[in-house]
PyMOL Python script that loads the backbone (N, CA, C, O; Angstrom):
from pymol import cmd

cmd.read_pdbstr("""\
ATOM      1  N   UNK A   1       0.835  -1.190   0.000  1.00  0.00           N
ATOM      2  CA  UNK A   1       0.000   0.000   0.000  1.00  0.00           C
ATOM      3  C   UNK A   1       0.876   1.249   0.000  1.00  0.00           C
ATOM      4  O   UNK A   1       1.927   1.278   0.641  1.00  0.00           O
ATOM      5  N   UNK A   2       0.450   2.253  -0.703  1.00  0.00           N
ATOM      6  CA  UNK A   2       1.184   3.517  -0.711  1.00  0.00           C
ATOM      7  C   UNK A   2       0.689   4.470   0.368  1.00  0.00           C
ATOM      8  O   UNK A   2       1.175   5.596   0.463  1.00  0.00           O
ATOM      9  N   UNK A   3      -0.264   4.041   1.178  1.00  0.00           N
ATOM     10  CA  UNK A   3      -0.762   4.869   2.278  1.00  0.00           C
ATOM     11  C   UNK A   3       0.021   4.543   3.542  1.00  0.00           C
ATOM     12  O   UNK A   3      -0.181   3.479   4.127  1.00  0.00           O
ATOM     13  N   UNK A   4       0.919   5.440   3.982  1.00  0.00           N
ATOM     14  CA  UNK A   4       1.749   5.131   5.150  1.00  0.00           C
ATOM     15  C   UNK A   4       0.962   4.962   6.445  1.00  0.00           C
ATOM     16  O   UNK A   4       1.494   4.424   7.415  1.00  0.00           O
ATOM     17  N   UNK A   5      -0.287   5.408   6.482  1.00  0.00           N
ATOM     18  CA  UNK A   5      -1.104   5.195   7.681  1.00  0.00           C
ATOM     19  C   UNK A   5      -1.436   3.720   7.886  1.00  0.00           C
ATOM     20  O   UNK A   5      -1.767   3.312   8.999  1.00  0.00           O
ATOM     21  N   UNK A   6      -1.350   2.914   6.822  1.00  0.00           N
ATOM     22  CA  UNK A   6      -1.688   1.488   6.915  1.00  0.00           C
ATOM     23  C   UNK A   6      -0.458   0.602   7.097  1.00  0.00           C
ATOM     24  O   UNK A   6      -0.599  -0.601   7.319  1.00  0.00           O
ATOM     25  N   UNK A   7       0.729   1.166   7.007  1.00  0.00           N
ATOM     26  CA  UNK A   7       1.949   0.366   7.081  1.00  0.00           C
ATOM     27  C   UNK A   7       2.183  -0.196   8.470  1.00  0.00           C
ATOM     28  O   UNK A   7       1.961   0.476   9.477  1.00  0.00           O
ATOM     29  N   UNK A   8       2.633  -1.436   8.507  1.00  0.00           N
ATOM     30  CA  UNK A   8       3.162  -2.026   9.740  1.00  0.00           C
ATOM     31  C   UNK A   8       4.617  -1.573   9.825  1.00  0.00           C
ATOM     32  O   UNK A   8       5.383  -1.745   8.877  1.00  0.00           O
ATOM     33  N   UNK A   9       4.989  -1.000  10.951  1.00  0.00           N
ATOM     34  CA  UNK A   9       6.331  -0.454  11.128  1.00  0.00           C
ATOM     35  C   UNK A   9       7.010  -1.212  12.262  1.00  0.00           C
ATOM     36  O   UNK A   9       6.462  -1.337  13.357  1.00  0.00           O
ATOM     37  N   UNK A  10       8.209  -1.716  11.985  1.00  0.00           N
ATOM     38  CA  UNK A  10       8.942  -2.469  13.008  1.00  0.00           C
ATOM     39  C   UNK A  10      10.365  -1.940  13.137  1.00  0.00           C
ATOM     40  O   UNK A  10      10.942  -1.412  12.186  1.00  0.00           O
ATOM     41  N   UNK A  11      10.906  -2.094  14.325  1.00  0.00           N
ATOM     42  CA  UNK A  11      12.310  -1.785  14.584  1.00  0.00           C
ATOM     43  C   UNK A  11      12.928  -3.000  15.255  1.00  0.00           C
ATOM     44  O   UNK A  11      12.425  -3.483  16.270  1.00  0.00           O
ATOM     45  N   UNK A  12      14.021  -3.489  14.683  1.00  0.00           N
ATOM     46  CA  UNK A  12      14.730  -4.644  15.234  1.00  0.00           C
ATOM     47  C   UNK A  12      16.195  -4.289  15.459  1.00  0.00           C
ATOM     48  O   UNK A  12      16.781  -3.505  14.712  1.00  0.00           O
ATOM     49  N   UNK A  13      16.776  -4.882  16.505  1.00  0.00           N
ATOM     50  CA  UNK A  13      18.211  -4.793  16.753  1.00  0.00           C
ATOM     51  C   UNK A  13      18.736  -6.213  16.816  1.00  0.00           C
ATOM     52  O   UNK A  13      18.275  -7.015  17.628  1.00  0.00           O
ATOM     53  N   UNK A  14      19.698  -6.525  15.963  1.00  0.00           N
ATOM     54  CA  UNK A  14      20.268  -7.874  15.887  1.00  0.00           C
ATOM     55  C   UNK A  14      19.175  -8.933  15.765  1.00  0.00           C
ATOM     56  O   UNK A  14      19.266 -10.008  16.357  1.00  0.00           O
ATOM     57  N   UNK A  15      18.139  -8.611  14.983  1.00  0.00           N
ATOM     58  CA  UNK A  15      17.051  -9.540  14.734  1.00  0.00           C
ATOM     59  C   UNK A  15      15.965  -9.569  15.788  1.00  0.00           C
ATOM     60  O   UNK A  15      14.912 -10.166  15.565  1.00  0.00           O
ATOM     61  N   UNK A  16      16.192  -8.942  16.932  1.00  0.00           N
ATOM     62  CA  UNK A  16      15.201  -8.944  18.018  1.00  0.00           C
ATOM     63  C   UNK A  16      14.248  -7.760  17.849  1.00  0.00           C
ATOM     64  O   UNK A  16      14.680  -6.618  17.697  1.00  0.00           O
ATOM     65  N   UNK A  17      12.960  -8.048  17.879  1.00  0.00           N
ATOM     66  CA  UNK A  17      11.949  -7.003  17.741  1.00  0.00           C
ATOM     67  C   UNK A  17      11.981  -6.068  18.947  1.00  0.00           C
ATOM     68  O   UNK A  17      11.810  -6.499  20.087  1.00  0.00           O
ATOM     69  N   UNK A  18      12.204  -4.782  18.677  1.00  0.00           N
ATOM     70  CA  UNK A  18      12.190  -3.776  19.738  1.00  0.00           C
ATOM     71  C   UNK A  18      10.844  -3.073  19.826  1.00  0.00           C
ATOM     72  O   UNK A  18      10.374  -2.715  20.906  1.00  0.00           O
ATOM     73  N   UNK A  19      10.234  -2.884  18.650  1.00  0.00           N
ATOM     74  CA  UNK A  19       8.981  -2.137  18.638  1.00  0.00           C
ATOM     75  C   UNK A  19       8.208  -2.451  17.364  1.00  0.00           C
ATOM     76  O   UNK A  19       8.782  -2.727  16.310  1.00  0.00           O
ATOM     77  N   UNK A  20       6.887  -2.398  17.497  1.00  0.00           N
ATOM     78  CA  UNK A  20       6.002  -2.612  16.353  1.00  0.00           C
ATOM     79  C   UNK A  20       4.832  -1.657  16.481  1.00  0.00           C
ATOM     80  O   UNK A  20       4.277  -1.489  17.567  1.00  0.00           O
ATOM     81  N   UNK A  21       4.456  -1.034  15.380  1.00  0.00           N
ATOM     82  CA  UNK A  21       3.329  -0.096  15.376  1.00  0.00           C
ATOM     83  C   UNK A  21       2.752  -0.057  13.969  1.00  0.00           C
ATOM     84  O   UNK A  21       3.257  -0.721  13.063  1.00  0.00           O
ATOM     85  N   UNK A  22       1.705   0.714  13.793  1.00  0.00           N
ATOM     86  CA  UNK A  22       1.192   1.002  12.460  1.00  0.00           C
ATOM     87  C   UNK A  22       1.320   2.501  12.230  1.00  0.00           C
ATOM     88  O   UNK A  22       1.374   3.288  13.175  1.00  0.00           O
ATOM     89  N   UNK A  23       1.368   2.874  10.966  1.00  0.00           N
ATOM     90  CA  UNK A  23       1.565   4.274  10.619  1.00  0.00           C
ATOM     91  C   UNK A  23       0.524   5.211  11.186  1.00  0.00           C
ATOM     92  O   UNK A  23       0.811   6.378  11.449  1.00  0.00           O
ATOM     93  N   UNK A  24      -0.693   4.703  11.378  1.00  0.00           N
ATOM     94  CA  UNK A  24      -1.746   5.579  11.898  1.00  0.00           C
ATOM     95  C   UNK A  24      -1.622   5.825  13.397  1.00  0.00           C
ATOM     96  O   UNK A  24      -2.461   6.510  13.983  1.00  0.00           O
ATOM     97  N   UNK A  25      -0.574   5.267  14.029  1.00  0.00           N
ATOM     98  CA  UNK A  25      -0.337   5.527  15.452  1.00  0.00           C
ATOM     99  C   UNK A  25       0.130   6.957  15.698  1.00  0.00           C
ATOM    100  O   UNK A  25       0.024   7.466  16.814  1.00  0.00           O
ATOM    101  N   UNK A  26       0.641   7.596  14.665  1.00  0.00           N
ATOM    102  CA  UNK A  26       1.131   8.973  14.806  1.00  0.00           C
ATOM    103  C   UNK A  26      -0.046   9.927  14.994  1.00  0.00           C
ATOM    104  O   UNK A  26      -1.049   9.849  14.284  1.00  0.00           O
ATOM    105  N   UNK A  27       0.098  10.811  15.947  1.00  0.00           N
ATOM    106  CA  UNK A  27      -0.951  11.798  16.209  1.00  0.00           C
ATOM    107  C   UNK A  27      -1.199  12.620  14.945  1.00  0.00           C
ATOM    108  O   UNK A  27      -0.273  13.223  14.402  1.00  0.00           O
ATOM    109  N   UNK A  28      -2.433  12.644  14.482  1.00  0.00           N
ATOM    110  CA  UNK A  28      -2.774  13.385  13.281  1.00  0.00           C
ATOM    111  C   UNK A  28      -2.605  12.592  11.999  1.00  0.00           C
ATOM    112  O   UNK A  28      -3.078  13.016  10.944  1.00  0.00           O
ATOM    113  N   UNK A  29      -1.934  11.439  12.073  1.00  0.00           N
ATOM    114  CA  UNK A  29      -1.708  10.622  10.887  1.00  0.00           C
ATOM    115  C   UNK A  29      -0.456  11.045  10.135  1.00  0.00           C
ATOM    116  O   UNK A  29       0.051  12.153  10.310  1.00  0.00           O
ATOM    117  N   UNK A  30       0.027  10.146   9.302  1.00  0.00           N
ATOM    118  CA  UNK A  30       1.276  10.375   8.577  1.00  0.00           C
ATOM    119  C   UNK A  30       1.186  11.516   7.564  1.00  0.00           C
ATOM    120  O   UNK A  30       2.144  12.271   7.405  1.00  0.00           O
ATOM    121  N   UNK A  31       0.057  11.652   6.882  1.00  0.00           N
ATOM    122  CA  UNK A  31      -0.054  12.694   5.856  1.00  0.00           C
ATOM    123  C   UNK A  31      -0.004  14.084   6.475  1.00  0.00           C
ATOM    124  O   UNK A  31       0.674  14.966   5.948  1.00  0.00           O
ATOM    125  N   UNK A  32      -0.705  14.296   7.579  1.00  0.00           N
ATOM    126  CA  UNK A  32      -0.686  15.604   8.251  1.00  0.00           C
ATOM    127  C   UNK A  32       0.712  15.906   8.784  1.00  0.00           C
ATOM    128  O   UNK A  32       1.171  17.046   8.701  1.00  0.00           O
ATOM    129  N   UNK A  33       1.390  14.903   9.328  1.00  0.00           N
ATOM    130  CA  UNK A  33       2.758  15.094   9.816  1.00  0.00           C
ATOM    131  C   UNK A  33       3.711  15.422   8.675  1.00  0.00           C
ATOM    132  O   UNK A  33       4.566  16.298   8.810  1.00  0.00           O
ATOM    133  N   UNK A  34       3.567  14.725   7.556  1.00  0.00           N
ATOM    134  CA  UNK A  34       4.422  14.994   6.401  1.00  0.00           C
ATOM    135  C   UNK A  34       4.218  16.421   5.898  1.00  0.00           C
ATOM    136  O   UNK A  34       5.191  17.121   5.614  1.00  0.00           O
ATOM    137  N   UNK A  35       2.978  16.854   5.786  1.00  0.00           N
ATOM    138  CA  UNK A  35       2.692  18.214   5.331  1.00  0.00           C
ATOM    139  C   UNK A  35       3.333  19.243   6.254  1.00  0.00           C
ATOM    140  O   UNK A  35       3.919  20.220   5.788  1.00  0.00           O
ATOM    141  N   UNK A  36       3.224  19.027   7.547  1.00  0.00           N
ATOM    142  CA  UNK A  36       3.821  19.940   8.523  1.00  0.00           C
ATOM    143  C   UNK A  36       5.344  19.984   8.374  1.00  0.00           C
ATOM    144  O   UNK A  36       5.942  21.060   8.392  1.00  0.00           O
ATOM    145  N   UNK A  37       5.965  18.821   8.228  1.00  0.00           N
ATOM    146  CA  UNK A  37       7.423  18.755   8.067  1.00  0.00           C
ATOM    147  C   UNK A  37       7.854  19.446   6.775  1.00  0.00           C
ATOM    148  O   UNK A  37       8.805  20.228   6.775  1.00  0.00           O
ATOM    149  N   UNK A  38       7.156  19.160   5.673  1.00  0.00           N
ATOM    150  CA  UNK A  38       7.508  19.784   4.394  1.00  0.00           C
ATOM    151  C   UNK A  38       7.365  21.298   4.456  1.00  0.00           C
ATOM    152  O   UNK A  38       8.228  22.025   3.963  1.00  0.00           O
ATOM    153  N   UNK A  39       6.283  21.776   5.057  1.00  0.00           N
ATOM    154  CA  UNK A  39       6.092  23.224   5.193  1.00  0.00           C
ATOM    155  C   UNK A  39       7.211  23.838   6.020  1.00  0.00           C
ATOM    156  O   UNK A  39       7.724  24.905   5.683  1.00  0.00           O
ATOM    157  N   UNK A  40       7.588  23.168   7.099  1.00  0.00           N
ATOM    158  CA  UNK A  40       8.657  23.667   7.959  1.00  0.00           C
ATOM    159  C   UNK A  40       9.992  23.699   7.214  1.00  0.00           C
ATOM    160  O   UNK A  40      10.706  24.701   7.257  1.00  0.00           O
ATOM    161  N   UNK A  41      10.322  22.612   6.539  1.00  0.00           N
ATOM    162  CA  UNK A  41      11.598  22.547   5.819  1.00  0.00           C
ATOM    163  C   UNK A  41      11.678  23.572   4.692  1.00  0.00           C
ATOM    164  O   UNK A  41      12.684  24.269   4.556  1.00  0.00           O
ATOM    165  N   UNK A  42      10.619  23.665   3.884  1.00  0.00           N
ATOM    166  CA  UNK A  42      10.660  24.601   2.760  1.00  0.00           C
ATOM    167  C   UNK A  42      10.646  26.052   3.232  1.00  0.00           C
ATOM    168  O   UNK A  42      11.216  26.918   2.568  1.00  0.00           O
ATOM    169  N   UNK A  43      10.004  26.330   4.365  1.00  0.00           N
ATOM    170  CA  UNK A  43      10.014  27.705   4.887  1.00  0.00           C
ATOM    171  C   UNK A  43      11.413  28.113   5.342  1.00  0.00           C
ATOM    172  O   UNK A  43      11.713  29.302   5.454  1.00  0.00           O
ATOM    173  N   UNK A  44      12.266  27.124   5.604  1.00  0.00           N
ATOM    174  CA  UNK A  44      13.649  27.391   6.006  1.00  0.00           C
ATOM    175  C   UNK A  44      14.612  27.323   4.811  1.00  0.00           C
ATOM    176  O   UNK A  44      15.829  27.408   4.977  1.00  0.00           O
ATOM    177  N   UNK A  45      14.048  27.170   3.613  1.00  0.00           N
ATOM    178  CA  UNK A  45      14.873  27.178   2.411  1.00  0.00           C
ATOM    179  C   UNK A  45      15.408  25.830   1.977  1.00  0.00           C
ATOM    180  O   UNK A  45      16.202  25.762   1.039  1.00  0.00           O
ATOM    181  N   UNK A  46      14.994  24.751   2.632  1.00  0.00           N
ATOM    182  CA  UNK A  46      15.469  23.418   2.241  1.00  0.00           C
ATOM    183  C   UNK A  46      14.727  22.943   0.994  1.00  0.00           C
ATOM    184  O   UNK A  46      13.537  23.211   0.828  1.00  0.00           O
ATOM    185  N   UNK A  47      15.431  22.246   0.134  1.00  0.00           N
ATOM    186  CA  UNK A  47      14.859  21.687  -1.076  1.00  0.00           C
ATOM    187  C   UNK A  47      14.594  20.200  -0.858  1.00  0.00           C
ATOM    188  O   UNK A  47      15.486  19.464  -0.438  1.00  0.00           O
ATOM    189  N   UNK A  48      13.386  19.765  -1.138  1.00  0.00           N
ATOM    190  CA  UNK A  48      13.025  18.352  -1.030  1.00  0.00           C
ATOM    191  C   UNK A  48      13.157  17.747  -2.424  1.00  0.00           C
ATOM    192  O   UNK A  48      12.593  18.260  -3.390  1.00  0.00           O
ATOM    193  N   UNK A  49      13.903  16.660  -2.516  1.00  0.00           N
ATOM    194  CA  UNK A  49      14.158  16.028  -3.808  1.00  0.00           C
ATOM    195  C   UNK A  49      13.466  14.664  -3.887  1.00  0.00           C
ATOM    196  O   UNK A  49      13.221  14.017  -2.868  1.00  0.00           O
ATOM    197  N   UNK A  50      13.160  14.247  -5.099  1.00  0.00           N
ATOM    198  CA  UNK A  50      12.603  12.909  -5.314  1.00  0.00           C
ATOM    199  C   UNK A  50      13.564  11.887  -4.726  1.00  0.00           C
ATOM    200  O   UNK A  50      14.773  11.963  -4.947  1.00  0.00           O
ATOM    201  N   UNK A  51      13.027  10.934  -3.980  1.00  0.00           N
ATOM    202  CA  UNK A  51      13.846   9.899  -3.368  1.00  0.00           C
ATOM    203  C   UNK A  51      14.273  10.202  -1.947  1.00  0.00           C
ATOM    204  O   UNK A  51      14.781   9.319  -1.255  1.00  0.00           O
ATOM    205  N   UNK A  52      14.076  11.450  -1.491  1.00  0.00           N
ATOM    206  CA  UNK A  52      14.393  11.774  -0.098  1.00  0.00           C
ATOM    207  C   UNK A  52      13.521  10.940   0.829  1.00  0.00           C
ATOM    208  O   UNK A  52      12.351  10.692   0.538  1.00  0.00           O
ATOM    209  N   UNK A  53      14.090  10.513   1.936  1.00  0.00           N
ATOM    210  CA  UNK A  53      13.355   9.758   2.946  1.00  0.00           C
ATOM    211  C   UNK A  53      13.100  10.686   4.117  1.00  0.00           C
ATOM    212  O   UNK A  53      14.031  11.269   4.673  1.00  0.00           O
ATOM    213  N   UNK A  54      11.846  10.819   4.487  1.00  0.00           N
ATOM    214  CA  UNK A  54      11.467  11.693   5.596  1.00  0.00           C
ATOM    215  C   UNK A  54      10.837  10.834   6.680  1.00  0.00           C
ATOM    216  O   UNK A  54       9.827  10.168   6.454  1.00  0.00           O
ATOM    217  N   UNK A  55      11.444  10.858   7.851  1.00  0.00           N
ATOM    218  CA  UNK A  55      10.926  10.115   8.995  1.00  0.00           C
ATOM    219  C   UNK A  55      10.478  11.143  10.018  1.00  0.00           C
ATOM    220  O   UNK A  55      11.263  11.990  10.443  1.00  0.00           O
ATOM    221  N   UNK A  56       9.216  11.069  10.411  1.00  0.00           N
ATOM    222  CA  UNK A  56       8.645  12.118  11.265  1.00  0.00           C
ATOM    223  C   UNK A  56       8.937  11.930  12.748  1.00  0.00           C
ATOM    224  O   UNK A  56       8.622  12.809  13.551  1.00  0.00           O
ATOM    225  N   UNK A  57       9.523  10.818  13.121  1.00  0.00           N
ATOM    226  CA  UNK A  57       9.843  10.601  14.532  1.00  0.00           C
ATOM    227  C   UNK A  57       9.471   9.201  14.966  1.00  0.00           C
ATOM    228  O   UNK A  57       9.098   8.360  14.148  1.00  0.00           O
ATOM    229  N   UNK A  58       9.576   8.962  16.244  1.00  0.00           N
ATOM    230  CA  UNK A  58       9.317   7.637  16.798  1.00  0.00           C
ATOM    231  C   UNK A  58       7.825   7.385  16.954  1.00  0.00           C
ATOM    232  O   UNK A  58       7.069   8.282  17.326  1.00  0.00           O
ATOM    233  N   UNK A  59       7.411   6.166  16.669  1.00  0.00           N
ATOM    234  CA  UNK A  59       6.061   5.711  16.992  1.00  0.00           C
ATOM    235  C   UNK A  59       6.213   4.835  18.222  1.00  0.00           C
ATOM    236  O   UNK A  59       6.839   3.777  18.162  1.00  0.00           O
ATOM    237  N   UNK A  60       5.653   5.261  19.314  1.00  0.00           N
ATOM    238  CA  UNK A  60       5.843   4.524  20.559  1.00  0.00           C
ATOM    239  C   UNK A  60       7.036   5.076  21.308  1.00  0.00           C
ATOM    240  O   UNK A  60       7.445   6.220  21.105  1.00  0.00           O
ATOM    241  N   UNK A  61       7.587   4.248  22.175  1.00  0.00           N
ATOM    242  CA  UNK A  61       8.672   4.745  23.017  1.00  0.00           C
ATOM    243  C   UNK A  61       9.995   4.796  22.259  1.00  0.00           C
ATOM    244  O   UNK A  61      10.199   4.088  21.273  1.00  0.00           O
ATOM    245  N   UNK A  62      10.873   5.642  22.743  1.00  0.00           N
ATOM    246  CA  UNK A  62      12.202   5.775  22.167  1.00  0.00           C
ATOM    247  C   UNK A  62      13.109   4.713  22.788  1.00  0.00           C
ATOM    248  O   UNK A  62      13.055   4.474  23.994  1.00  0.00           O
ATOM    249  N   UNK A  63      13.935   4.083  21.965  1.00  0.00           N
ATOM    250  CA  UNK A  63      14.860   3.056  22.440  1.00  0.00           C
ATOM    251  C   UNK A  63      16.275   3.627  22.472  1.00  0.00           C
ATOM    252  O   UNK A  63      16.665   4.357  21.561  1.00  0.00           O
ATOM    253  N   UNK A  64      17.045   3.305  23.505  1.00  0.00           N
ATOM    254  CA  UNK A  64      18.426   3.803  23.560  1.00  0.00           C
ATOM    255  C   UNK A  64      19.256   3.220  22.418  1.00  0.00           C
ATOM    256  O   UNK A  64      19.055   2.076  22.011  1.00  0.00           O
ATOM    257  N   UNK A  65      20.179   4.011  21.915  1.00  0.00           N
ATOM    258  CA  UNK A  65      21.054   3.551  20.842  1.00  0.00           C
ATOM    259  C   UNK A  65      22.156   2.665  21.390  1.00  0.00           C
ATOM    260  O   UNK A  65      23.187   3.161  21.842  1.00  0.00           O
ATOM    261  N   UNK A  66      21.948   1.370  21.353  1.00  0.00           N
ATOM    262  CA  UNK A  66      22.935   0.404  21.842  1.00  0.00           C
ATOM    263  C   UNK A  66      23.642  -0.227  20.649  1.00  0.00           C
ATOM    264  O   UNK A  66      23.086  -0.260  19.551  1.00  0.00           O
ATOM    265  N   UNK A  67      24.860  -0.726  20.847  1.00  0.00           N
ATOM    266  CA  UNK A  67      25.574  -1.361  19.741  1.00  0.00           C
ATOM    267  C   UNK A  67      24.753  -2.501  19.128  1.00  0.00           C
ATOM    268  O   UNK A  67      24.104  -3.271  19.837  1.00  0.00           O
ATOM    269  N   UNK A  68      24.797  -2.586  17.817  1.00  0.00           N
ATOM    270  CA  UNK A  68      24.098  -3.655  17.120  1.00  0.00           C
ATOM    271  C   UNK A  68      23.759  -3.255  15.702  1.00  0.00           C
ATOM    272  O   UNK A  68      24.043  -2.140  15.263  1.00  0.00           O
ATOM    273  N   UNK A  69      23.146  -4.186  14.995  1.00  0.00           N
ATOM    274  CA  UNK A  69      22.681  -3.951  13.632  1.00  0.00           C
ATOM    275  C   UNK A  69      21.170  -3.767  13.694  1.00  0.00           C
ATOM    276  O   UNK A  69      20.449  -4.638  14.181  1.00  0.00           O
ATOM    277  N   UNK A  70      20.704  -2.647  13.204  1.00  0.00           N
ATOM    278  CA  UNK A  70      19.298  -2.269  13.290  1.00  0.00           C
ATOM    279  C   UNK A  70      18.632  -2.376  11.927  1.00  0.00           C
ATOM    280  O   UNK A  70      19.262  -2.194  10.885  1.00  0.00           O
ATOM    281  N   UNK A  71      17.342  -2.675  11.968  1.00  0.00           N
ATOM    282  CA  UNK A  71      16.530  -2.692  10.763  1.00  0.00           C
ATOM    283  C   UNK A  71      15.187  -2.057  11.094  1.00  0.00           C
ATOM    284  O   UNK A  71      14.460  -2.532  11.966  1.00  0.00           O
ATOM    285  N   UNK A  72      14.871  -0.987  10.392  1.00  0.00           N
ATOM    286  CA  UNK A  72      13.562  -0.346  10.512  1.00  0.00           C
ATOM    287  C   UNK A  72      12.805  -0.631   9.223  1.00  0.00           C
ATOM    288  O   UNK A  72      13.268  -0.298   8.133  1.00  0.00           O
ATOM    289  N   UNK A  73      11.635  -1.251   9.359  1.00  0.00           N
ATOM    290  CA  UNK A  73      10.819  -1.592   8.181  1.00  0.00           C
ATOM    291  C   UNK A  73       9.554  -0.766   8.201  1.00  0.00           C
ATOM    292  O   UNK A  73       8.898  -0.625   9.233  1.00  0.00           O
ATOM    293  N   UNK A  74       9.226  -0.226   7.050  1.00  0.00           N
ATOM    294  CA  UNK A  74       8.045   0.601   6.888  1.00  0.00           C
ATOM    295  C   UNK A  74       7.140  -0.075   5.871  1.00  0.00           C
ATOM    296  O   UNK A  74       7.207   0.216   4.676  1.00  0.00           O
ATOM    297  N   UNK A  75       6.286  -0.987   6.355  1.00  0.00           N
ATOM    298  CA  UNK A  75       5.437  -1.766   5.466  1.00  0.00           C
ATOM    299  C   UNK A  75       6.292  -2.556   4.493  1.00  0.00           C
ATOM    300  O   UNK A  75       7.392  -2.994   4.828  1.00  0.00           O
ATOM    301  N   UNK A  76       5.775  -2.732   3.284  1.00  0.00           N
ATOM    302  CA  UNK A  76       6.543  -3.388   2.227  1.00  0.00           C
ATOM    303  C   UNK A  76       7.268  -2.353   1.381  1.00  0.00           C
ATOM    304  O   UNK A  76       7.893  -2.687   0.374  1.00  0.00           O
ATOM    305  N   UNK A  77       7.178  -1.089   1.800  1.00  0.00           N
ATOM    306  CA  UNK A  77       7.669   0.009   0.983  1.00  0.00           C
ATOM    307  C   UNK A  77       9.160   0.281   1.139  1.00  0.00           C
ATOM    308  O   UNK A  77       9.844   0.557   0.153  1.00  0.00           O
ATOM    309  N   UNK A  78       9.670   0.208   2.365  1.00  0.00           N
ATOM    310  CA  UNK A  78      11.030   0.673   2.601  1.00  0.00           C
ATOM    311  C   UNK A  78      11.643  -0.033   3.806  1.00  0.00           C
ATOM    312  O   UNK A  78      10.954  -0.314   4.787  1.00  0.00           O
ATOM    313  N   UNK A  79      12.915  -0.312   3.727  1.00  0.00           N
ATOM    314  CA  UNK A  79      13.682  -0.844   4.851  1.00  0.00           C
ATOM    315  C   UNK A  79      14.947  -0.013   4.984  1.00  0.00           C
ATOM    316  O   UNK A  79      15.635   0.255   4.000  1.00  0.00           O
ATOM    317  N   UNK A  80      15.241   0.389   6.204  1.00  0.00           N
ATOM    318  CA  UNK A  80      16.471   1.125   6.487  1.00  0.00           C
ATOM    319  C   UNK A  80      17.289   0.273   7.445  1.00  0.00           C
ATOM    320  O   UNK A  80      16.802  -0.132   8.501  1.00  0.00           O
ATOM    321  N   UNK A  81      18.537   0.004   7.068  1.00  0.00           N
ATOM    322  CA  UNK A  81      19.446  -0.763   7.924  1.00  0.00           C
ATOM    323  C   UNK A  81      20.618   0.125   8.306  1.00  0.00           C
ATOM    324  O   UNK A  81      21.138   0.883   7.487  1.00  0.00           O
ATOM    325  N   UNK A  82      21.022   0.018   9.565  1.00  0.00           N
ATOM    326  CA  UNK A  82      22.176   0.780  10.041  1.00  0.00           C
ATOM    327  C   UNK A  82      22.769   0.064  11.238  1.00  0.00           C
ATOM    328  O   UNK A  82      22.136  -0.812  11.827  1.00  0.00           O
ATOM    329  N   UNK A  83      23.978   0.438  11.591  1.00  0.00           N
ATOM    330  CA  UNK A  83      24.618  -0.189  12.750  1.00  0.00           C
ATOM    331  C   UNK A  83      25.145   0.881  13.689  1.00  0.00           C
ATOM    332  O   UNK A  83      25.477   1.994  13.282  1.00  0.00           O
ATOM    333  N   UNK A  84      25.211   0.509  14.952  1.00  0.00           N
ATOM    334  CA  UNK A  84      25.811   1.342  15.990  1.00  0.00           C
ATOM    335  C   UNK A  84      26.926   0.508  16.599  1.00  0.00           C
ATOM    336  O   UNK A  84      26.717  -0.644  16.981  1.00  0.00           O
ATOM    337  N   UNK A  85      28.094   1.088  16.684  1.00  0.00           N
ATOM    338  CA  UNK A  85      29.252   0.364  17.236  1.00  0.00           C
ATOM    339  C   UNK A  85      29.503   0.765  18.663  1.00  0.00           C
ATOM    340  O   UNK A  85      30.434   0.261  19.292  1.00  0.00           O
TER     341      UNK A  85
END
""", "prot")
cmd.dss("prot")
cmd.show_as("cartoon", "prot")
cmd.util.cbc("prot")
cmd.orient("prot")
């Protein structure tokens, strides 16, 4: 689905599930948050380009950045992998 409000969103560290939510968990929904972020960025002179990834913040509680390999999945649309040493 291209509607981020319907996406299942997960965060894993070293394969262990840290958090799971859906996109509609965000107050106001993902579309309203995106509009607010875009308005804020463009009012400050930032240019948004095709392919830019915009993450509006945490859904649920914030997890401390501990060493490991992380995977954040946003539905079937996008996966971001990163590591903390």
